[in-house]
N, C-alpha and C positions, 0 to 999 in steps of 0.2 A: 452525462451525469452518472456518477457511480453511487450505488446505494449501500455499499459496504466497503470497508477498507481493511489492511492486515491487522494485527493485534488490537488496535484500538478500536480502531475506530472502525480493519478492515477497517481501526480507529476510525487497520487497514487502512478517514479522511482519507485524504489526503488524500483520502482522506481516506488502489486500487489498489486502503487499504489499505489488501489480501489482502493466508489464513483466511482470513476472511476479509475481504472487501466488506463494510458495514454501512449505515445510511447517513450520508450527507446529501439530502434530496434538494435539488436546486430547480425551482420552478419559475416560469418566466412570463413575458409580457409582450403584448402585441397591440399596436395602435389601431384605432378604428373610430370613425365618427360615431358619437353617441346619439342614440335616439331614445325617446321615452319608452319605458318598459310597458308594452301592451300585452304581448303574449310571451310567456316564459320560453327561454331558449331550451328549457328542459322538458318541454311538453311531451316529447317522445321518450323520455327517460325516467318516468316516475317509478317509484317502488324501490325494491331492495336488490342489491347485488352482493354476492359473497365470493371471495377469492382465497385460495390457500397459498401460504408462503412456504416455499420448498427450498431447502439447502442440502446439497449432497444427497438428493433423493429422499430426504426425510422432511415431512411436514412439520414446520416449527412455529407456525402462527397463522394469522388471518388478516385480511383486509375486507371490511364490510362497509357498504354504503347504503344510506337511506335517503331517497330523493322525494321531496314533496314540494310542489310549487316551484319557486325559484331557489330553493335551499337544498344543499347536499350536506348530510352529516356523515362523517367518516370515522370509523373505528379501526385503528391500525396497530397491531401488536404481534411481535415475534420474539422468540428467545432461542439463541444458539450459543452453546458454550457458556450457559448461565447468564447471558446478557442479551440485550436487544431493546429497541425502542418501544414505548407505549404512547400513542398519540391519539387525540381526539380533535377533529377538525369540523368547523362549520363554515361552509362557503355559500355566499349568496351571489347569484349571477344576475346580470341584466338581460334585456331582450336579445342582445347580440352575443351573449355568452361570455361576457367579461366579468371579473369579480368586482363587486362594489363593497363587499365586506368579507373578511376572512379572519377567523380566529383559530388558533392552534394552541393546545395545551397538552402537557404530558411530561415525559422524561426521555432523554436521549439514551443511546446504548450504554453509556457509562454513568447514567443517573443525573446528568445535568438537567435541571428543571426548565421546561419550555413554557413561555407565555408570550406568544407571537400574535401580532395583529396587523391587518391591512385594511384601509378604508379609502374609498373614492367617492366624493360628493358631487361630482360633475365638473368641478373646476380645480379641485385640489386633492392630491393623493398623499397619504401619510402612512407610515408603517413603523412598527417597533419589533425588533428581534433581539437576539442575544448580544449583538454588537452595539445596541442603542436604538435611538429613534432618528428618523429622517423624514423629509417631505419634499414635495415639488408641486409647482403649478401644473395642472394637467387638464386640458379641456377635451381630451379624447379618451375614451375607455381604454384600459390597458391591462395586460397581465402582469402580476406581481411575481418577482422571483422569490419563491418561498424558500426559507432557510431550513426548516425542520420538519415539514409535514410529510405526508405519505406520497408515493409516486402516482396516486390516482389522478392528480391534476394533469398528467401527461395527455390523457385522452381529451380533457377539456381544452387544453392548449391546442391540441392537434385539430380539433373541430374548427377553431378560429384560424389557425394557420392555413388550412385547406382553402379558406376563402380569401387569403391575403395574396398580394402580388408576389410571385415567385416562391410562395409558401415560406416567406421569411419576414422578419420584422425586428426593429430595435427593441431592446428589453430593458427593464429597470431591475435593480439599480444600475446595470450597465451591460453592454454587449449586444449581440444580434443573434436571434434564434432562427434556426432553419429546420424545416421538416423535409425529409427525403423518403419517398416511397422506395422500398427495397424490392419487394415482390408480392405477388398474389398467389395464394395457395389454398389448401383446405386441410382441416383436421377432422378425423373420424374417430369416434369412440362408440363402440357397439354399433347401433344403427343410426347414430346421430352424426351428421356431417355439417360442419360450419365452414363457410368460405371466409377467409381471413386475408388481411393485408398487413405486412410487416413494414415498420417505419424506423428510421433513425432520426433522433432529435439531437442537433448539434448546436454549438455556440454557447452553451451554458458553462462548459468546463473544458478540460484538455482533451477529452474523448467523448464521442457521441454516446447516448443511451439508446436502447432499442425496446420497442414495444409492439404489440399486435392489437389490431382492431377488427371487429367483424364488419359485415356489410352495412350495418345500421349505425356505424361509428360508435359502438359500445366497446369498452375496453375488454379485451380477451386475455391478454397476458403482458406482464413486464418481464423481459428476458435478459439474462447475462450468461456467460459461460458456466457459472456455478450457482446462480441464484435466480429463482423463478417465482413470480406471483401469477397464478393461473386461475381462471374461472372454475368455480366449484363443479365437480363432476368430470373434469378433464385432467386430474392430477396424474393419471397414468401416462400422459403425453409429456411429462416433465423433461425427460431426456431428449425427446424430439425437439422440444422448444428450445432447450439449451443449445442444441446443435445449430439452430438458426443463428443465435448470438455468436457462437464460436466461429461460424462461417463468415459473418459480417465483420467481426473483429479481425479475423485472419486476412480477409480481403483488404481491409484498410491498411494493415501493417505490411502486407505483401506489396501493396502499392507504394507505401513509403520507402520500403527497402529498395524497390526497383528505381525509385526516383533519386534517393539520397545516398545509397551505398555505392562507393566508388571502388570498382575493381579495374585497375588500369591495364592489366594484361602485360605488364613489364615491370622491371625493377623500379622501386620508389625510394628516393633518398630524402630524408629529413635533414636539411642542412642548417648549419649555424645554430646549434643548440648545445646547451649544457645538459648532462645526463645525471639524474640522481642515482648514486651508487649506494645501495643498502648496506654493503659490507664496510664502507668507510663513513657512512652517514654524511656524505658531502657531495657537492656537484663537481663534475669533471670540467676540465677546460672546454672551450668551444670545440664541437665535433660535428660529424655528420653520421647518420645511421642509415645503412642500406638494407632494404627489405626486398626479398625475392620470394614471391609466393606467401606462405604463412609464417616464414621465419626471417629473423635478422641474420644477415650473412656477414656483415662487417661493421666495425666502428672505425671511421676514418677521420682524417683531418678535415676541417671545414673547407668548403669550396673544392671538394674532390670529385665532383660529378663526372661520370664517364659518359659514354655515348649511349643513346637510346634509354635514358632514364627519365622518369618523372621526378622533378625536383620541387620539394616543398620548402619554402623559406621559413625557418623556425624563428627568425628575427631575434636571436639571442635569448629565446625563451628556454623553458626547462622541460625535459622529457622525463616522464615518470612511468614506471611499469603499471599495468592495469591493476586496479584494486579489487579486493574481495569483500562483497557484502555477505557476511556470515550468518545473517538471520533473515532470510528471504522466504517469501511464499510466491513463487514465480507465476507471472501471468503475462500474456502478450502485451497488454497495455503498458506495463511498467518495464518490459524488457529493453525496448529501444531507449527509453529515457535513462535507464541505468547505464547503458553503453555510452550515451552522450555525456554522462557525469563521470566517466573514467572508470566505471565499474565493469570489468570484463569477465568476472567470475562470481557466481552465486553459490551459496549453500542453501538449498531448499529445505526448510524445516517442517514440511508437512503440507500435503496438497491432495487434490483429487488425482489419484494415481494415473488414471486413463488420460485425463486432460493434460497432465504434465508430460506423460510419455509422448503424446502427439506434438506438444509444443517443443520438446527437446529435439525431436526428429526434424522439425521445421527449422529450428535454429541451426542445428548441425549441418543441414544441407544448404543453408544460405537463403532459404525462402523467407525467413524472418530474421530481423536483427535481434540479438540477445546475448547475454553472458553465457559462459560455459557453466554447466549446472552439475553440482554434486548433490545427490538425492539422499535424504534421510527418510526412512519409512515411519509414518505417523501411526502410533498404536494408542488407542483410546479405549477406556472402559465404557461399557454400556450403562447409561443412567439417564435420568431426566435432564441432566445438565451437560450431556455429551456434546463435544465439538464434533460435528458430523463431517468428518474428513478421514482420509486414510482407511485404516482397518479398525472397526469397533469390535471389542471382544468382551465376553461375559464370564470367562474362566481363565485360570492359569494355562490350561491346555490350549485354549484358543489363542492366548497371547504368545505361547511358544510356537504354535503353528504360523502365526503372523510373522515371527522372526524367520522361520523357514521360508515363507513366501517371499519376504523382502530379499533374502539371500539369493533365492532363485532368480529374482528379477534384476539382480545386479546392484542393489542399493548398497552404499558403502557403510550405512549404519541405520540405527533406529532412534526414534524420539518417543518417550513415554509422556502421557498427558494426565490432566487433572483427575479424571474419573477412574483411572486405573486403581486397582487394589495394590497398595504399596507393598503388601506381603509377597506379591508376585515378582517384585523387582529383582531379587537375587537370582532366581531361576532364569529370568529373561536375560539378565546381564551375562550369566554363565553361558547360556546358549549362544548369544550373539558373539561373545568373545571366542568361543570355540570356532566360529566361522571367521574370526578375524575382523568382526564388525565393530564399529564405534557405537557407543551408547550415551545418550544425553537425555535431557527432558526437564519437565516441570516436576515439582514435588507433588505426588498424588495426595488428594484430600485425606485428612486425618493422619498424615504421616509428617515427616520433617526432613530437612536437608541431610541431617546426620545419617538417617536411615538409608538415604539414597547414596550417600558417599560411602557408607560401609558396604552397600550392595555392589559397589564397583562402578558407578557412573564415571565416564571419562570426562564429562563436562556438565556443569549445572547451567540451566537456561533461565534467564531473567534474574537479576539481583534480588528483586523483591521475594522471589520464591524461596531463596535461602534465608533472607532476613525475617520472613514471616514466622519461621520456626522459633525465633527468639522472642516473639511478642504474642503469639496465639496460645489459647488453651487447647488441650487435645480434642475437645468435642467440636471446635469451631470449623465451619465448612468453607474451604477455599474454592469450591466449585461455583460459588456465588460471587457477587461484587465485593464481598468481604476481602478478597485478595487485593482490592484497591483501597477500600475504605480503611482497612486496618493499617495502611501505611501512615495514617495519622498518629499511630502509636510509636513510630520510630524515634521521634526526638528524645524520648526518655531512655533510649538504649545506652547502656554502658558497654562500649566496645572492648573494654578490658575485663569484662565479667567472665567467669568460668564458662558459661554456656556459649558465649560468642567465641572465645578462644578455643573451645573444644572443636567447633566447626572449622575454624581457621587451621588447626593442627591436622584435621582430617584432609582438608584440601591439600595441604603441603605434603603430608606423608603419602597420599594416594596420587599425587601429581595430577589432581583434577583441575581442569580449566574452568573459567567463568565467562559466560556469554551474558553480559549485564544489560544490554539494550538500554543504555543510559538516556539516549535522546527521547525515547518514548516515555520514560519516567519523568523527564523534564516537562513534557507536554501534559501528562496525566496529573502532575502535582503542582505545576506552576502556571498553566494556562488559565486565564480568567476572561470572562465575558467582556467583550469590548476592547481587550488589549491584544496587540499583535504578539503571537507566539515568539518568544525570544529567538528560537532557532530558525525562524523564517525572515528575520529582519534584513538579512543580506540579499534576499531574492524575492520578497513578496511583491515589490513593485513591478517585477517582470512577469507576474502570473496573470492569468485571466481573472476578470472581476469576481467571479463566484468563488474561485480558489482563494483569492485574497480575503473574501468574506469569511470563508471557513477557517482561516488562520487567525481568527479573532474570537473564537468560541471556546469556552471551557469544556472539558470532557467530564470532569467530576462535578458532583453537586457540592459546591463550596457555599454552605448555607449561612455561615457566620464568620466574624473576624477570628474566632478561635480556630475554626476549620482552616481558614486561610493561613494562619500562622503555623498550624500543625503540619499542613502539607508542605509549606515552604521549608520549614526546619527539618521535616522528614526527608526531603530531597537532599538537603545539606548532609544529613546523616548517611544517606546512600553514598554520596561522594566520599565522605570520610571512610566509610567501610571499604570502598573500592581502592582508595589510596592505601589503606592498610594491607589489602590483598596484594596489590602491586609490590609494596615494600617487602612483603614476605615471599616474593618470587612466584606468586600464583599467576598463571598465564591469563591475560585478558583478551577476549575474542571480540573483535569489532563487528557488530551487526545492529540493525535498527528495529526490525519488525514493523517498520513504518513505510515500507515500500522502497527503501534505499534512496537512490538518486540524491537529491539535495539534502535529505535528512542524514544520509551517510556522511556527508561532509561535516554536518553538525555533530554527529557521533564522535568523529575524530577530534573535532575542535574541543568538545567537552572533556576529552581525556587529558587535556593539558592540566586540568585541575587535579589529576591523579599524579602528576609529576613527569609526564612524558614531554620531551622536547618535540618540536615539529618534525625534525629529522627522524626521531624514534617512531613517531606516528606514521610517517611514510613507510618506514621499514615494516612496521607492524601490519599495515594495511596491504602490503604487497608481498615482499619476500618471506616474512614470517608466516603469513597465512598459506602461501604456496607450500612451504615446508611442512606446516601443520597438516595439510591435506595430502601431502605426498605428491604434489604436482611438480614434475621435473620441467625445467626450461620455462618456468613462469615466475613472475614476481621480480624479475631482474632484466635489465637491458644489456645483452652481451651477444656475441656471435653464437649462432645455433639456437638461441632462445626463441620461443614463439613470439610473434610480433603483436603482442598485446601491450599497448602503451598509450599515453595521452600527452598532449602538449599544452603548456600554459605560459602566458607571457611573463608571469612573476617568478619569484624565488620562494618555493614552499619550505625550504630549510629555514628561512628567516621568519616566514609567516604562513602557517598552515592554511589560512584563508585563501591563499593563492590558488588552491585546487578548485575553488568555486568558479574560476574563470577559465574555461577550457576552449581552445580553438581547434583542436584536432584530436581524434581518437582513432587508433588502429585496433581492430579486433581480428587477429589472425590474418593481417594483411589486407583486410577490407577497411577502407578509410571513410570516416564520417567527419563532417564539419558541423558541430552543434549549431552555430549561428545560421546555417543554411536550413536546418531541420526544425528548430524550435518554433518558428511561426506556424507550422502545421499543427502545433498543439496550443496555439494562442499565447505562446511565451515570447517575450521580447528578448532578443539575443544579448549576451553578456560581453562579447568581444568581437572583433572583426575576423573574417575568414582569412587564413594565410594565403599568401601569393603562391600559386601553383603553376609550374611550367611543364607542360606535357610534351 
């Protein structure tokens, strides 16, 4: 269960996410024979508990509980980067510790109103969430899979699971929950020492969640590599607690790498395939591709296998060079899934620098699977709305020092963010360009895209960041959710107006690129409660039950028919704007800020509305991005190129959706078969594994 997702949701959803991973909290259900409630299961847990929510070593909110009798009241609130959930819960438990009533009210990270309920009367369970209402006959007490509440229920579920056979049970609305003890240890602050046990909770989503309990089975902490909720008074141990989550996640993905990464130790031939050639935008005749180590050594006729070669039957499918996710926030949980989706290179747009550094080392040494990573240094201004990532600065001098630091660490560029003072941008860009570093970013609050274009940005990040300058007043603050809600103003834009064309001319004259993240705008503006996200319809049936549930929830607060119409028409105006940019020769950079993987396929699919053909999209995602980042021997399949490519049964030149069905991926000559790996994430495979002769 991931509590945060990247730009959204760390919509991130989806939900890991990153940026930030954000809260989609999925809580679960355990069967047990019901007995009349005589003594409260909470008899030993009366009173109040308070926890601090910490992101990037900064306290950003709280989780507070008040338990009296059988009832727990929960107050959960945090804000990072000007957004976050506000939830109030009331849970009533029976004697065995299972919920008989559960009410949740508040707002999600992006403002969607929450009014969620669960009730069990001894024979019948019913619930209402953002996707609608459902019910089932149920003569045994059970845990409900919470959609929008706080993570506090993890400890309540754990108390039940510890009494269940094998510490596992079936859950509603679907799936099986399992509790695994990771280790026993202790935490010391000043003279206070607490014995603790760390646990993994799996079965709710594609990856486990991790939490810590004390010896009295009270919650001590919820932990992840970047996000911690810890008992009040122990905030100083935040980094130590995050390290546990990093270790467990790394161990999980090291195990997956050992099990599913195929390093054959000899030449590998992918036989009987057509190759996408980005220079001709066409497929070659049937061929075979020979890989030795991390490079392609030859392109031969089909059925040209020599001695002592591993031969993979491509079955007349298509081989495409590895793609580039150009708006990523790298994490180990998404790294392998992106490789399986044919994405072998990332551009990281801002991260915890120490965590990312360790992750890259593990990917580069083959300990973990993951794309090649190009790092942009995140520079954010200090304010109450700060995104707590990268380097936070409070003056122009500190911002210039941050550029120096990122140059020393070998970052290829920097990204500026919302709370920056826009007046510092020209000096920052000048300093970065003196180092030969790339500069991109958001539009700082109280500034506009034209000012950043004149400052010398090489690329603008997120299409809404540019378009907001055409609809906002100078005093309006985009550090808040206004940078989403103001998108309702887009339908009234005249794209031929002087203010719009002034920006377009600056893009063209400065040769500035646009990183639009169109797929995330589709989710933000077109997702509605109870409706399947448009971009997930081709894969939702393959996902774990709780992921499917998350893909039916709106992010924005669409409170009226007028809001619904304005957001939908606003998205159409975004598409119209991007089409105009493409027609003017402005470079479009494909990235998602949604964690990549399946959403990257959707990003490319949406670009057809801008006028790209499927073949042009393949070239854009591969060869063009390799050239854009200066990557030699990537983005193309030819002798001496690095062996980053993927195999699909269909023809993506005719239908870009063919890239959604991948049977093989090579990352530097290490081979993965997605259909072999996906079940480890609770994902049903999309196609069969190729025939391999060793």
